[in-house]
ZAVO-450106 format. One record per residue (C-alpha): residue number from 0; residue in three letters; x, y, z. Coordinates in nm, 3 decimals, padded with zeros to 5 digits. Layout:
! ZAVO-450106
> NUM; ALA; X; Y; Z
...
! end
This chain:
! ZAVO-450106
> 0; MET; 13.144; 08.427; 11.185
> 1; ARG; 12.994; 08.079; 11.208
> 2; HIS; 12.762; 07.967; 10.926
> 3; CYS; 12.521; 07.676; 10.966
> 4; VAL; 12.473; 07.519; 10.622
> 5; ILE; 12.166; 07.299; 10.577
> 6; ALA; 12.027; 07.104; 10.282
> 7; ASP; 11.774; 06.843; 10.181
> 8; ILE; 11.535; 06.873; 10.474
> 9; HIS; 11.269; 06.700; 10.262
> 10; GLY; 10.973; 06.767; 10.487
> 11; ASN; 11.125; 06.575; 10.779
> 12; LEU; 11.027; 06.789; 11.077
> 13; GLU; 11.175; 06.562; 11.343
> 14; ALA; 11.518; 06.566; 11.178
> 15; PHE; 11.506; 06.942; 11.117
> 16; GLN; 11.410; 07.019; 11.477
> 17; ALA; 11.692; 06.799; 11.606
> 18; VAL; 11.945; 06.975; 11.384
> 19; LEU; 11.833; 07.319; 11.494
> 20; GLU; 11.848; 07.213; 11.858
> 21; ASP; 12.204; 07.087; 11.804
> 22; ALA; 12.301; 07.401; 11.614
> 23; SER; 12.168; 07.618; 11.896
> 24; THR; 12.463; 07.500; 12.107
> 25; LYS; 12.720; 07.600; 11.842
> 26; LYS; 12.691; 07.982; 11.851
> 27; ILE; 12.564; 08.014; 11.493
> 28; ASP; 12.568; 08.362; 11.334
> 29; LYS; 12.402; 08.281; 10.998
> 30; PHE; 12.195; 08.005; 10.844
> 31; LEU; 12.240; 07.912; 10.479
> 32; CYS; 11.994; 07.676; 10.307
> 33; ILE; 12.079; 07.478; 09.992
> 34; GLY; 11.733; 07.363; 09.897
> 35; ASP; 11.494; 07.069; 09.895
> 36; VAL; 11.312; 07.190; 10.203
> 37; VAL; 11.004; 06.995; 10.093
> 38; SER; 10.893; 06.664; 09.937
> 39; TYR; 10.936; 06.303; 10.057
> 40; GLY; 10.849; 06.383; 10.420
> 41; ALA; 10.509; 06.438; 10.581
> 42; ASP; 10.561; 06.792; 10.713
> 43; PRO; 10.632; 07.031; 10.424
> 44; ASN; 10.429; 07.317; 10.575
> 45; ALA; 10.592; 07.294; 10.918
> 46; CYS; 10.939; 07.272; 10.764
> 47; ILE; 10.873; 07.585; 10.557
> 48; ARG; 10.759; 07.769; 10.870
> 49; LEU; 11.071; 07.656; 11.054
> 50; VAL; 11.298; 07.770; 10.770
> 51; LYS; 11.130; 08.110; 10.777
> 52; SER; 11.178; 08.132; 11.154
> 53; ILE; 11.558; 08.100; 11.136
> 54; LEU; 11.581; 08.389; 10.886
> 55; PRO; 11.835; 08.233; 10.648
> 56; ALA; 12.087; 08.468; 10.492
> 57; ALA; 12.052; 08.263; 10.172
> 58; LEU; 11.791; 08.031; 10.023
> 59; VAL; 11.896; 07.826; 09.721
> 60; ALA; 11.647; 07.617; 09.523
> 61; GLY; 11.664; 07.242; 09.497
> 62; ASN; 11.511; 07.020; 09.232
> 63; HIS; 11.214; 06.941; 09.458
> 64; GLU; 11.127; 07.309; 09.497
> 65; TRP; 11.134; 07.335; 09.119
> 66; GLY; 10.936; 07.012; 09.088
> 67; VAL; 10.660; 07.135; 09.319
> 68; LEU; 10.651; 07.466; 09.128
> 69; GLY; 10.627; 07.289; 08.791
> 70; LEU; 10.959; 07.429; 08.671
> 71; LEU; 11.118; 07.090; 08.592
> 72; ASP; 10.998; 06.838; 08.337
> 73; SER; 10.841; 06.533; 08.501
> 74; ASP; 11.089; 06.312; 08.313
> 75; TYR; 11.360; 06.439; 08.548
> 76; PHE; 11.205; 06.260; 08.847
> 77; THR; 11.159; 05.896; 08.943
> 78; PRO; 10.800; 05.776; 08.987
> 79; LEU; 10.856; 05.774; 09.365
> 80; ALA; 10.972; 06.137; 09.362
> 81; LEU; 10.685; 06.241; 09.138
> 82; GLU; 10.432; 06.091; 09.378
> 83; ALA; 10.592; 06.278; 09.669
> 84; ILE; 10.601; 06.604; 09.472
> 85; SER; 10.235; 06.573; 09.375
> 86; TRP; 10.134; 06.501; 09.736
> 87; THR; 10.341; 06.797; 09.859
> 88; TRP; 10.197; 07.040; 09.605
> 89; LYS; 09.845; 06.958; 09.724
> 90; LYS; 09.945; 07.041; 10.082
> 91; LEU; 10.097; 07.384; 10.017
> 92; ALA; 09.908; 07.714; 10.026
> 93; GLN; 09.982; 07.990; 09.776
> 94; ASP; 10.198; 08.187; 10.019
> 95; GLU; 10.411; 07.878; 10.077
> 96; LEU; 10.450; 07.825; 09.703
> 97; ASP; 10.543; 08.193; 09.666
> 98; PHE; 10.808; 08.146; 09.934
> 99; LEU; 10.960; 07.856; 09.738
> 100; LYS; 10.958; 08.074; 09.426
> 101; SER; 11.183; 08.322; 09.607
> 102; PHE; 11.472; 08.072; 09.623
> 103; ARG; 11.757; 08.154; 09.385
> 104; LEU; 11.971; 07.907; 09.189
> 105; LEU; 12.308; 08.042; 09.304
> 106; TYR; 12.435; 08.242; 09.599
> 107; GLU; 12.780; 08.398; 09.629
> 108; ASP; 12.919; 08.589; 09.926
> 109; GLY; 13.284; 08.643; 10.007
> 110; ASP; 13.463; 08.307; 09.999
> 111; ILE; 13.153; 08.090; 09.953
> 112; THR; 12.910; 07.982; 09.684
> 113; LEU; 12.591; 07.783; 09.736
> 114; VAL; 12.432; 07.564; 09.469
> 115; HIS; 12.209; 07.261; 09.508
> 116; GLY; 12.373; 07.043; 09.244
> 117; THR; 12.660; 07.171; 09.030
> 118; LEU; 12.785; 07.502; 08.896
> 119; GLU; 12.768; 07.355; 08.549
> 120; ASP; 12.408; 07.424; 08.440
> 121; PRO; 12.268; 07.466; 08.793
> 122; GLU; 11.913; 07.473; 08.656
> 123; LYS; 11.955; 07.111; 08.543
> 124; PHE; 12.027; 06.993; 08.900
> 125; ASN; 12.302; 06.752; 08.801
> 126; TYR; 12.461; 06.534; 09.067
> 127; LEU; 12.813; 06.599; 09.193
> 128; ARG; 12.927; 06.249; 09.283
> 129; ASP; 13.287; 06.198; 09.172
> 130; ILE; 13.613; 06.367; 09.081
> 131; SER; 13.502; 06.425; 08.723
> 132; ASP; 13.193; 06.611; 08.844
> 133; ALA; 13.406; 06.802; 09.095
> 134; TYR; 13.650; 06.907; 08.824
> 135; ALA; 13.369; 07.053; 08.611
> 136; THR; 13.238; 07.259; 08.904
> 137; MET; 13.585; 07.365; 09.023
> 138; SER; 13.665; 07.498; 08.677
> 139; LEU; 13.370; 07.739; 08.720
> 140; MET; 13.432; 07.840; 09.081
> 141; LYS; 13.471; 08.211; 09.158
> 142; THR; 13.505; 08.154; 09.533
> 143; ARG; 13.726; 07.934; 09.747
> 144; ILE; 13.444; 07.710; 09.874
> 145; VAL; 13.128; 07.574; 09.712
> 146; PHE; 12.863; 07.416; 09.932
> 147; VAL; 12.631; 07.164; 09.765
> 148; GLY; 12.366; 06.908; 09.856
> 149; HIS; 12.147; 06.692; 09.630
> 150; THR; 12.329; 06.355; 09.661
> 151; HIS; 12.241; 06.326; 10.031
> 152; VAL; 12.597; 06.201; 10.088
> 153; PRO; 12.824; 06.430; 10.294
> 154; GLY; 13.190; 06.475; 10.208
> 155; PHE; 13.460; 06.694; 10.060
> 156; PHE; 13.638; 06.741; 09.729
> 157; HIS; 13.946; 06.959; 09.735
> 158; THR; 14.252; 07.056; 09.539
> 159; GLU; 14.604; 06.992; 09.659
> 160; ASN; 14.874; 07.160; 09.459
> 161; GLY; 14.629; 07.188; 09.171
> 162; ARG; 14.516; 06.823; 09.175
> 163; ILE; 14.167; 06.716; 09.286
> 164; GLY; 14.119; 06.461; 09.560
> 165; THR; 13.846; 06.351; 09.798
> 166; ALA; 13.809; 06.336; 10.173
> 167; LEU; 13.474; 06.164; 10.196
> 168; ALA; 13.554; 06.003; 10.532
> 169; ALA; 13.661; 06.326; 10.700
> 170; SER; 13.429; 06.514; 10.931
> 171; LYS; 13.632; 06.835; 10.958
> 172; ILE; 13.878; 07.012; 10.729
> 173; LYS; 14.091; 07.324; 10.746
> 174; ILE; 14.065; 07.567; 10.456
> 175; ASP; 14.393; 07.650; 10.282
> 176; ARG; 14.372; 07.987; 10.109
> 177; ASN; 14.568; 07.847; 09.813
> 178; GLU; 14.326; 07.561; 09.744
> 179; LYS; 13.962; 07.509; 09.639
> 180; TYR; 13.695; 07.308; 09.818
> 181; ILE; 13.357; 07.154; 09.742
> 182; VAL; 13.161; 07.060; 10.053
> 183; ASN; 12.855; 06.836; 10.033
> 184; VAL; 12.674; 06.899; 10.361
> 185; GLY; 12.464; 06.583; 10.333
> 186; SER; 12.093; 06.563; 10.404
> 187; ILE; 11.895; 06.657; 10.711
> 188; GLY; 11.580; 06.471; 10.620
> 189; GLN; 11.687; 06.173; 10.410
> 190; PRO; 12.056; 06.068; 10.440
> 191; ARG; 12.178; 05.818; 10.182
> 192; ASP; 12.522; 05.720; 10.308
> 193; ASN; 12.396; 05.429; 10.522
> 194; ASP; 12.401; 05.653; 10.830
> 195; PRO; 12.043; 05.745; 10.926
> 196; ARG; 12.144; 06.044; 11.139
> 197; ALA; 12.067; 06.393; 11.008
> 198; SER; 12.362; 06.576; 10.854
> 199; TYR; 12.457; 06.943; 10.838
> 200; ALA; 12.771; 07.158; 10.826
> 201; ILE; 12.928; 07.450; 11.009
> 202; TYR; 13.166; 07.685; 10.831
> 203; ASP; 13.376; 07.911; 11.053
> 204; ASP; 13.533; 08.188; 10.848
> 205; GLU; 13.758; 08.293; 11.136
> 206; THR; 13.918; 07.955; 11.208
> 207; LYS; 13.890; 07.868; 10.837
> 208; SER; 13.733; 07.531; 10.901
> 209; VAL; 13.434; 07.329; 10.783
> 210; GLU; 13.283; 07.055; 10.997
> 211; ILE; 13.010; 06.806; 10.908
> 212; LEU; 12.799; 06.703; 11.206
> 213; ARG; 12.555; 06.415; 11.253
> 214; VAL; 12.250; 06.429; 11.478
> 215; GLU; 12.021; 06.156; 11.614
> 216; TYR; 11.646; 06.216; 11.582
> 217; ASP; 11.317; 06.032; 11.624
> 218; ILE; 11.328; 05.836; 11.299
> 219; GLU; 11.042; 05.607; 11.397
> 220; LYS; 10.809; 05.905; 11.443
> 221; ALA; 10.909; 06.054; 11.106
> 222; LYS; 10.852; 05.717; 10.940
> 223; GLU; 10.508; 05.667; 11.096
> 224; LYS; 10.397; 06.015; 10.989
> 225; ILE; 10.492; 05.932; 10.629
> 226; LEU; 10.291; 05.610; 10.642
> 227; ASP; 09.991; 05.780; 10.806
> 228; ALA; 09.997; 06.054; 10.541
> 229; GLY; 09.951; 05.800; 10.263
> 230; LEU; 10.289; 05.868; 10.107
> 231; PRO; 10.477; 05.571; 09.956
> 232; SER; 10.591; 05.344; 10.240
> 233; ARG; 10.943; 05.323; 10.100
> 234; LEU; 10.993; 05.690; 10.185
> 235; GLY; 10.941; 05.604; 10.550
> 236; TYR; 11.129; 05.278; 10.577
> 237; ARG; 11.438; 05.403; 10.394
> 238; LEU; 11.492; 05.653; 10.677
> 239; LEU; 11.574; 05.362; 10.908
> 240; GLN; 11.870; 05.255; 10.693
> 241; GLY; 11.984; 05.598; 10.580
> 242; ARG; 11.972; 05.514; 10.211
! end
């Protein structure tokens, strides 16, 4: 079975549509979403509708879902994020807010776990950036693979003979049944690894492989929509640099 794992769409409809078009050529069996569908981008409503249309097998909450729902203290967010969250909340109808409320913090199924940030206090939405963070999450893993988002930087952490290493430059890895893996699938709607292309992952549980894919999309259109919506201009221009 082939799983398409998506995260951090952030209201960027152009990026999301491009990813789904690319995924449609990959014979996907299930979609798994790791949160932050909304906020930052100009199309939160359309992105929610598109998420619903793909019937994800799992929906995991990100910090921006919780921010829009008022479940996180405002001190958690930067002023830029707070402005985007406030704008997004005003755009969403009650049924859309109820949909975001349905997202869970953790999802486990077979060999995989989904969490937006870390397994250590997932409700705090901590960032998993380095080996120390990876060690804390790996010590709590009940499955072979954990898929995360949140940093907007794709890459892999893995054990090798019990020691943790990184493979941040790799685009595809094979899963060894004796090891553990953390996969950051990157961001569809706002990459931050200096590559502006949308990022997502495919996990094939038959070939035991995980691949991170990058997709071109109409960045200029997404940027202009952000500016026209009255959102902070930085949210549009940063898309051009992927940071």
